[in-house]
C-alpha positions in Angstrom: 11.9 -8.4 -54.0 14.4 -9.0 -56.6 13.2 -9.5 -60.2 13.6 -12.8 -61.8 15.7 -11.1 -64.5 18.6 -10.6 -61.9 18.9 -14.4 -61.4 18.7 -15.7 -65.1 22.3 -15.9 -66.4 22.7 -14.6 -69.8 25.1 -12.7 -71.9 24.1 -9.2 -72.8 23.7 -9.3 -76.6 25.3 -6.5 -78.9 23.2 -3.4 -79.8 21.5 -3.7 -83.0 23.2 -1.1 -85.2 20.0 -0.2 -87.0 17.4 -0.3 -84.3 19.7 0.4 -81.3 17.1 -1.7 -79.3 18.1 -3.5 -76.1 17.3 -7.2 -75.7 15.6 -8.2 -72.3 14.9 -11.5 -70.7 11.6 -11.6 -72.5 13.5 -11.7 -75.7 14.8 -15.2 -74.8 11.9 -16.6 -72.7 9.0 -14.8 -74.2 6.7 -12.5 -72.3 4.0 -15.0 -71.4 6.4 -17.3 -69.8 8.0 -14.6 -67.6 4.5 -13.5 -66.7 3.5 -17.0 -65.5 6.8 -17.4 -63.5 6.3 -14.1 -61.7 2.6 -15.0 -60.9 3.8 -18.4 -59.6 6.3 -16.7 -57.3 3.7 -14.2 -56.0 1.3 -17.0 -55.4 4.0 -18.9 -53.5 4.7 -15.9 -51.4 1.0 -15.6 -50.4 0.5 -19.3 -49.7 3.5 -19.6 -47.2 2.9 -19.2 -43.5 4.7 -20.1 -40.4 1.4 -21.2 -38.9 0.4 -23.5 -41.8 0.6 -26.5 -39.4 -1.0 -24.8 -36.3 -3.8 -27.2 -35.0 -7.3 -26.1 -34.2 -7.8 -26.5 -30.4 -11.4 -26.7 -29.2 -12.6 -23.8 -26.9 -12.5 -24.3 -23.2 -15.7 -26.3 -22.4 -16.8 -24.4 -19.5 -16.1 -20.8 -21.0 -17.9 -22.1 -24.2 -21.0 -23.0 -22.2 -21.1 -19.3 -20.9 -20.6 -18.0 -24.5 -23.5 -20.1 -25.8 -25.7 -18.9 -22.8 -24.9 -15.2 -23.5 -25.9 -15.7 -27.0 -29.2 -17.3 -26.0 -32.3 -14.8 -26.1 -34.7 -17.1 -24.2 -36.0 -15.2 -21.2 -36.0 -18.2 -18.9 -32.5 -19.5 -19.6 -30.4 -20.9 -16.7 -26.6 -21.0 -16.5 -25.2 -23.6 -14.2 -21.9 -23.8 -16.0 -19.3 -21.4 -14.8 -18.4 -21.4 -11.2 -19.4 -17.9 -10.1 -21.5 -16.9 -7.2 -24.9 -15.3 -8.0 -27.4 -13.8 -5.6 -31.0 -14.7 -5.2 -32.0 -12.6 -8.2 -29.3 -14.4 -10.3 -27.0 -11.3 -10.3 -23.3 -11.0 -9.5 -22.9 -10.2 -5.8 -20.2 -7.6 -4.7 -19.5 -8.6 -1.1 -20.1 -5.9 1.5 -16.6 -6.6 2.8 -15.1 -6.0 -0.7 -17.2 -2.6 -1.0 -15.7 -1.5 2.3 -12.2 -2.3 1.2 -12.7 -0.6 -2.2 -13.5 2.6 -0.4 -10.1 2.5 1.4 -8.0 1.8 -1.7 -9.6 4.7 -3.8 -6.4 7.0 -3.6 -3.9 4.4 -4.5 -1.8 5.0 -7.6 -0.8 2.7 -10.4 2.8 2.0 -9.7 4.5 -1.5 -10.3 4.4 -3.9 -7.4 7.4 -5.9 -6.4 8.0 -9.1 -8.4 6.8 -11.1 -5.5 3.6 -9.0 -5.1 2.1 -6.8 -2.5 3.7 -7.5 0.9 0.8 -6.8 2.9 -1.3 -9.1 0.8 1.1 -11.9 1.1 1.4 -11.6 4.8 -2.3 -11.5 5.2 -2.9 -14.5 3.0 -0.2 -16.5 4.8 -1.5 -15.5 8.3 -4.9 -16.7 7.0 -3.7 -20.1 6.3 -1.2 -20.8 8.9 -2.5 -19.0 12.0 -5.1 -19.8 14.4 -7.8 -17.3 15.0 -7.4 -17.8 18.7 -4.0 -19.2 19.9 -2.0 -18.9 23.1 1.1 -16.6 23.3 3.5 -19.5 23.3 1.8 -21.1 20.4 1.9 -18.0 18.6 5.7 -17.8 19.0 5.9 -21.3 17.4 3.8 -20.2 14.4 5.9 -17.1 13.9 8.9 -19.2 13.9 7.3 -21.5 11.3 6.6 -18.6 9.0 10.4 -18.2 8.4 10.1 -21.6 6.6 7.5 -20.2 4.1 8.3 -18.8 0.7 5.3 -17.0 -0.9 4.5 -15.0 -4.2 1.4 -13.3 -5.3 -0.1 -15.0 -8.4 -2.5 -14.5 -11.3 -5.3 -16.2 -9.3 -5.4 -19.9 -8.6 -4.2 -20.8 -12.2 -1.2 -18.7 -11.7 -0.5 -20.1 -8.4 -0.4 -23.6 -9.8 1.7 -22.5 -12.6 4.3 -20.9 -10.3 4.3 -24.2 -8.1 5.0 -26.3 -11.1 7.7 -23.9 -12.6 9.5 -24.0 -9.2 9.8 -27.8 -9.5 11.0 -27.4 -13.1 14.0 -25.4 -11.7 15.0 -28.1 -9.3 17.6 -30.8 -10.5 15.9 -33.5 -8.6 12.4 -32.3 -9.4 9.6 -34.9 -9.7 8.4 -35.8 -13.2 5.0 -37.1 -12.4 1.9 -35.2 -11.2 -1.0 -37.1 -9.7 -4.5 -35.6 -10.1 -7.9 -36.9 -9.0 -10.3 -38.4 -11.6 -12.4 -36.3 -12.1 -10.9 -33.1 -11.2 -10.8 -29.3 -12.5 -10.2 -29.6 -16.3 -7.2 -27.1 -16.1 -5.1 -29.3 -13.8 -4.0 -31.5 -16.7 -3.6 -28.9 -19.2 -1.5 -26.8 -16.8 1.0 -29.4 -15.8 1.2 -31.3 -19.1 2.0 -27.8 -20.7 5.0 -27.6 -18.2 6.3 -31.0 -19.3 5.1 -33.2 -16.4 3.7 -36.6 -16.9 0.2 -36.3 -15.5 -1.5 -39.4 -14.0 -5.1 -39.8 -12.8 -6.1 -41.2 -9.5 -9.7 -42.7 -9.2 -11.6 -40.5 -6.8 -15.3 -40.8 -7.2 -17.7 -43.8 -7.3 -21.4 -44.4 -6.6 -22.0 -40.7 -6.0 -19.4 -40.5 -3.2 -15.7 -40.2 -2.5 -14.1 -43.5 -3.3 -11.6 -43.6 -0.4 -10.2 -47.0 -0.6 -9.5 -46.8 -4.4 -7.9 -43.5 -3.8 -5.5 -44.4 -1.1 -4.6 -47.6 -2.9 -3.5 -45.6 -5.9 -1.4 -43.3 -3.5 0.4 -46.3 -2.2 1.3 -47.4 -5.7 2.2 -43.8 -6.8 5.8 -43.1 -8.0 8.0 -42.1 -5.0 8.9 -38.4 -4.9 6.0 -37.4 -7.3 3.6 -34.4 -6.9 0.0 -35.0 -5.8 -2.7 -32.3 -6.4 -5.2 -32.3 -3.5 -8.4 -30.2 -3.3 -8.3 -28.5 0.2 -12.2 -28.6 0.3 -15.3 -28.3 -2.0 -13.8 -30.8 -4.5 -14.4 -29.7 -8.1 -16.3 -31.1 -9.7 -17.7 -33.7 -7.3 -18.3 -31.7 -4.2 -17.1 -34.8 -2.2 -14.5 -34.2 0.4 -12.5 -36.6 2.7 -13.4 -36.8 6.3 -10.8 -35.6 8.9 -10.1 -39.3 9.7 -9.6 -40.0 5.9 -7.4 -37.0 5.6 -5.2 -38.2 8.4 -4.8 -41.5 6.6 -4.0 -39.8 3.3 -1.4 -37.6 5.1 0.3 -40.6 6.4 0.6 -42.4 3.0 1.9 -39.3 1.3 4.6 -38.8 4.0 5.6 -42.4 3.8 5.6 -42.5 -0.1 7.6 -39.3 0.0 5.0 -37.5 -2.2 4.8 -33.7 -2.3 1.3 -32.3 -1.7 0.1 -29.2 -3.5 -3.2 -28.0 -2.0 -5.5 -26.3 -4.6 -7.5 -23.9 -2.3 -10.0 -22.2 -4.5 -13.0 -22.4 -2.2 -12.0 -21.8 1.3 -15.2 -20.7 3.2 -17.5 -22.2 0.7 -17.9 -25.5 2.6 -18.7 -24.6 6.2 -18.8 -20.7 5.8 -15.4 -20.8 8.0 -12.1 -20.4 6.4 -10.5 -22.0 9.7 -12.8 -25.0 9.2 -12.1 -25.4 5.6 -8.3 -25.1 5.7 -8.0 -27.8 8.4 -6.2 -30.4 5.8 -3.4 -27.8 5.2 -2.8 -27.2 8.8 -2.8 -31.0 9.6 -0.2 -31.8 6.9 2.1 -29.0 7.6 1.8 -28.5 11.4 0.7 -31.8 12.9 2.6 -34.0 10.4 5.5 -31.5 9.8 5.4 -32.1 6.1 6.6 -29.8 3.2 3.8 -28.6 0.9 2.8 -26.0 -1.4 -0.7 -24.1 -0.9 -2.2 -22.5 -4.0 -4.8 -19.8 -3.1 -7.4 -18.0 -5.1 -9.6 -15.1 -3.8 -11.7 -15.2 -6.9 -14.6 -17.2 -5.4 -14.6 -16.4 -1.7 -14.1 -12.6 -2.3 -15.9 -12.4 -5.5 -12.8 -10.9 -7.1 -13.0 -13.0 -10.3 -11.6 -10.5 -12.9 -9.0 -9.1 -10.6 -7.0 -12.4 -10.8 -5.8 -12.4 -7.1 -4.0 -15.5 -5.8 -1.0 -16.6 -3.8 1.3 -19.6 -3.8 3.0 -20.5 -0.6 5.8 -23.1 0.0 6.3 -24.6 3.4 9.8 -26.0 3.5 12.0 -27.6 6.1 14.2 -24.8 7.2 14.6 -21.0 6.7 17.7 -21.4 4.4 15.8 -23.5 2.0 12.8 -21.1 2.2 15.2 -18.2 1.0 16.2 -20.2 -2.1 12.6 -21.2 -2.8 11.7 -17.5 -2.6 14.4 -16.5 -5.1 13.3 -19.3 -7.6 9.6 -18.3 -7.2 10.5 -14.6 -8.1 12.6 -15.8 -11.0 9.6 -17.8 -12.4 7.3 -14.7 -11.9 9.7 -12.6 -13.7 9.9 -14.9 -16.5 6.2 -15.3 -17.0 4.3 -12.2 -16.0 7.1 -10.0 -14.6 4.7 -8.7 -11.8 1.3 -9.2 -10.5 -1.7 -6.8 -10.7 -2.1 -4.2 -7.9 -5.6 -3.2 -7.6 -7.3 -6.5 -6.6 -4.3 -7.3 -4.2 -4.9 -4.0 -2.4 -8.6 -4.9 -2.0 -7.8 -8.3 -0.7 -5.2 -6.9 1.6 -7.7 -4.7 3.2 -10.2 -7.6 3.6 -7.4 -9.8 5.2 -5.9 -7.2 7.4 -8.5 -4.7 8.6 -10.2 -6.3 11.6 -13.5 -4.7 10.9 -13.7 -5.6 7.2 -12.2 -9.2 8.1 -15.2 -9.7 10.4 -17.7 -8.7 7.8 -16.0 -10.9 5.2 -16.8 -13.8 7.7 -20.4 -12.9 7.6 -20.3 -12.7 3.8 -19.0 -16.1 3.6 -21.7 -17.5 5.9 -24.3 -15.8 3.6 -22.8 -17.4 0.4 -22.2 -20.8 1.9 -25.7 -20.7 3.6 -27.6 -19.8 0.3 -25.8 -22.7 -1.6 -26.8 -25.2 1.0 -30.3 -24.0 0.9 -30.4 -24.3 -2.9 -29.0 -28.0 -2.5 -31.9 -28.8 -0.2 -34.5 -27.0 -2.3 -33.4 -28.9 -5.5 -33.3 -32.2 -3.7 -36.9 -31.9 -2.4 -38.2 -30.6 -5.7 -36.8 -33.9 -7.3 -38.0 -35.9 -4.3 -41.7 -34.5 -4.6 -41.7 -35.4 -8.3 -40.5 -38.9 -7.7 -37.7 -38.4 -10.2 -36.0 -41.8 -10.8 -32.6 -42.1 -8.9 -31.1 -41.3 -5.5 -30.6 -37.6 -5.2 -29.4 -37.5 -1.6 -25.9 -36.9 -3.1 -27.0 -33.3 -3.7 -27.3 -32.6 0.0 -24.4 -34.6 1.0 -22.0 -32.9 -1.4 -20.4 -29.6 -0.4 -19.2 -26.4 -1.9 -20.2 -24.5 -5.1 -20.8 -27.5 -7.4 -23.0 -30.5 -7.6 -22.3 -33.6 -9.5 -25.7 -34.7 -10.9 -24.8 -37.9 -12.7 -26.6 -36.6 -15.8 -24.8 -37.9 -19.1 -23.7 -36.0 -22.0 -26.9 -36.9 -24.0 -29.1 -35.6 -21.1 -26.9 -32.3 -20.7 -27.4 -31.5 -24.3 -31.1 -32.2 -24.4 -31.5 -29.6 -21.4 -29.7 -27.0 -23.5 -31.4 -27.7 -26.7 -34.9 -28.0 -25.4 -35.1 -25.9 -22.1 -32.0 -23.5 -22.4 -30.5 -24.9 -19.4 -26.7 -24.9 -19.6 -24.0 -26.8 -17.6 -20.9 -28.7 -17.9 -21.1 -31.8 -20.2 -20.0 -33.9 -17.3 -23.3 -33.3 -15.5 -21.6 -30.8 -13.1 -23.8 -27.8 -12.0 -22.9 -24.6 -10.2 -25.4 -24.6 -7.3 -24.7 -20.8 -7.0 -26.5 -20.4 -10.1 -29.9 -21.6 -8.7 -32.4 -19.4 -7.0 -36.1 -19.4 -6.0 -36.9 -18.1 -9.3 -35.4 -21.0 -11.4 -34.9 -24.1 -9.1 -38.3 -25.6 -9.8 -38.0 -25.0 -13.6 -34.5 -26.7 -13.4 -35.8 -29.7 -11.4 -38.7 -30.3 -13.9 -36.3 -30.3 -16.8 -34.0 -32.8 -15.0 -36.9 -35.0 -14.3 -37.8 -35.1 -17.9 -34.3 -35.8 -19.0 -33.8 -38.5 -16.5 -37.2 -40.2 -17.5 -36.8 -40.1 -21.1 -33.2 -39.5 -22.4 -30.6 -42.0 -21.6 -28.9 -41.6 -24.9 -29.1 -39.6 -28.1 -31.5 -42.1 -29.6 -34.1 -41.5 -26.9 -34.5 -37.9 -27.7 -37.0 -38.6 -30.5 -39.4 -39.5 -27.9 -41.0 -35.9 -28.0 -44.6 -37.0 -27.4 -44.0 -38.5 -24.1 -41.9 -35.6 -23.1 -44.5 -33.0 -24.1 -47.1 -35.0 -22.3 -45.0 -35.2 -19.1 -44.3 -31.3 -19.4 
């Protein structure tokens, strides 16, 4: 860095004929003053930062629950926060179908995939959604024709598929500016679409421990024409409350009339009924029976247990093949601009599961095991609370479906369970039913019983004597 001496204008003085000494800046300003100026400049350089105004953003609530749980050394701790499947021993479960698939991809290399992803995986995922398991030859021809109206791209799991869906609309001149999400919904929905510049609006979805159908459709009728609406295909996160088929049919009719564009967030296919065919019914009804355009955002994190592999797909169903070609080009452009290309290893595993008939059949059995154990834990928790005569109506636990249960516990009760009993969940009271097993379900039920009886607010938490007596 240049010295301050270079920037102070002064006339070089004559040399002293006697001493021949050279005068410096210090001669005019004094050494102490120059030292102070240089020190000030150095401090100024140290203090300056491009990030001086960067805000602090709180950690993601669900991931923070897992972080706190991992740091807890209590032996009987329970994690019901993150939505990951666990077996009866509380351990991660590698699906037998996935083990079989991994054996087949051992010799694959590490080359780049195409921008749109592994074609075999994309074809298998599209087939999973838009084909019947048993169809007539004529029906098959119709479906194959329809596939030409589908644009698809492998994505970074479900989050990446939603991102790509939103970015496609940002490239369209007449793109909608508003996105409607359910209230409550997955926390990342709002963050994702607001980050992309959309106006995000909430539609009431849940009331009295059930899907609030009439309020929901009333809000849809009043929605801005041409907007996007995010629909949970099945296993609504966080409530576990899904529309009936009759309700889905009415929802589809309103969306078509209001010219809304449906995006199906499909992260839990197979976790409701144990059958992907059963759980994908709303998508099939909208696109095939109603002939509507739509986007389907798939994740194979949950239903294949490929959490860290980040395997997903976005598929757009459009009106004609020419439009599908254009949408495909936009999709690939968005992919290139964000991640360039998707990961290969998980896509190869998922492709084998989807396309190998033997492995596909095993995957069907795996889904039945996971969904069956989750339903069994719902019932077990319900009967534990019933036996203890825990205040409230807990039938919602067995009426809800999918991985999550919406308990109705408030923030003070949730915090109490974490502080006193090392039980961790989302502050909304949402629990991952998959985190329960025979070894912890009674313990959890007893803690819930205490929280419901004695903690309605933070002020109630000082009633430790009554709590201890109850315990």
